[in-house]
Structures are given as C-alpha cells and as structure tokens.
C-alpha positions, 0 to 999 in steps of 0.5 A: 571675382575669380578669373575663369576661362569661361568668364575671360571668354565672355569679357573678351566677347562682350568687348566686341560690340558687333559680335554682341549685336549679332548674338542679340539678333541670333537670340531674337531669331531663336525666340521668333522661331520657338514662339512662331505659333504665338507670335504669328497673327494668322496661320502661315498657309491660310488663304484669303482671296479677298486680300491678295497682294495687299501692301503692309498695313495694320492688319497685315504687317508685312502685306500678303502674297498672291494667294492672300497669305499673311507674309509676316506669319509665313516669315515667322514660321519660315525662321524655323526652317532656316534655323533647322537647316543651318543647325542640322547641316552644320551638326552633321558636318561638324561630327564627320569633320571632327572624327576625320580630323582627330583620326588623321591628326593623331595617328598620322602616317598612312592614316593621315595621307589616306584621309586627307586625300579623301578630303581632297576628293570630296572638295571636288564635289560641288554642293549645289549641283549635288543637291540638284541631282539628289532632288531630281532623283529622290524628289523635293525634301528639306531633309535631303537638303540638310543631309547633302549640305552636311555631307559636303561641307565637313572638309573644312572642319576636318582640316582645322581639327587635324591642324590642331591635333598635330600640335596637341599630340606633341604636348606634355599632357599627352605624353604624360597620358601615354606614360600612365597607360591611357588608351588612344581613345581616352587620350583623344576624347578626354585630352585632345578633343576638348582642346581642339574645339575652339576652331570647330566652334568658330567654323560651326557658327560661320557654317550655319550662315552658309547653310541658311544661304544655300537653303534660301538659294534653293528655295528661291529657285523653286527646288528647296522647301516644298510648298506650301511650307514657308521659308524665306527663300520661297517667299522671295521666289514669290516676290520675283514674279511680282517685283514691279509692284509687290515690293514687300514680297522681296524686301522683308525676306531679303532683309531677314536672310541678310541680317541673319547671315550677317549676324552669324558671321559677326558672332563667328568673328567674335568667338574667334577673337575671344578665343585669341586675346591677342586679336582684341589687342591688335584692334 
C-alpha cells in the first residue's frame, strides 16, 4: 500500500498503546453523550422520594442521590455538558490564538511586538477568578463559562502558531508564492496555515481536558452548571454533603472526570509523538 502522510500518522499513533487506549475512551464518551437519551434508564431529573440515597443495585446501577434521582442517568447526560464545555471553549481559544499567532509570525516587526505584548497582558488574567466575577455580575450560565474559558486560554495557541510561522515564512515554498504574486492572505491561508496546524491539534486535545476540569471545579463549588442540569461536577458536589455514607456519589463522577481528562492527555501526547517520528524512535 502506498505511503501517505495520513497513513504514516495513523501507523505511528497506533504504535502508542496508551494513546490508542485514550482514543477508545474518548470515542466511548462521545457515543455515551450522543446516545444519552437511549442509554439512560431514567430521566436525569426524575425525583423519587422512596429511593433516596440508595446504594448501587440492579435497579439503580450507580445508586441514587439525595433527591432520589438515578446517578447513572445523570452522569450519562452530564457527559454532554462536560464535552460541550471542552469543545466550545477550546474552539474559541483555537480560533483566536491561531489568528493572533498567524498575524504576529507572518508580519513581524511592530505587529509582532504589539500582539505579543497583548498576549503577555492576557496571561496575567486568572481564568478561574474571572469566571467567578462574570458569574457574580451576569448570573450562572454554562455559556458564560464556555466563553470565558475560551477567551482566557488562547495565548498558548498564539505562541505555538507564531513560533511555527516564524520558521515557515522563510521556507522556499513561501518565497515562491510571493514571487508569483500571491497575496498575503492566500499565502497565510493556503500555504502557511496547513503546515502550522500540528501544534494546534496537540494543544486543542490537551485543552479539552483542561476545560473539562475547570467546569467540574466550578460545578463542584456550586457556581458552574445551574441546577437541575446534570454535570459530573455538581454530582460530585452533592456527594460532598454525604461523603460519610453515600460513597457512590463521589466515586463514580470522580472516576469519570479522572479517566476522561487522562484519556485526552494520552491522546494529545500520542498526536504529538505521531507528528514527530523521532519521538517514537527515542522510546
């Protein structure tokens, strides 16, 4: 079979068993969130006063909470929230960071200096406390959380893209494109951007895990996803109140957060190694 960049990437990625295992878990979470209405045996907000704080059983696989709601059903629907936060926040950060990095790296000089000083200023804003301030002013909303995480986490992408563009703009194919009269926009979008996407993909994969952890932390503190919507963080927050005897309320959501975040980190490491063939040779 003829060798192609995509096939070579897949072969190198597949050779990393940890990354492959992480990808399987991530895919499983996607299917879980997509088929939540089919998989969950109960409605996530269905109250049952006769089955309050019931331990795991054949009727309620992950037990019930203090309002009699089925924990497994709430966790399955909570996967949608966690994945949505990760992808929307990272999507915003990736778009902004890529645009800033392209402009700074390609044009250089005062444009680079101005944009990089702006990046330095943005790095001074603490994401967590900025989210707290926005929630205090505008109220609880999952959309506010997504947007603020995205608007305060694009600086790493900008620096990665800038570094790639500074190298790519001196390559022969860029010089040739200028020589035949290509516009700056065409050179950036058609020639430089596709070759600078490698670090962006790695950052995006790792950033999803960070966004999920941030949302879970906020929900655990009671200022994340507004009730009665289910998320892994607010299920964990409920378990905090009954930690002495309702162990299932913190064990299962805690494991879900840990396994999902770890899986994304493993996939990110696998993507990085697959894009650098020398990484696997060094193992």
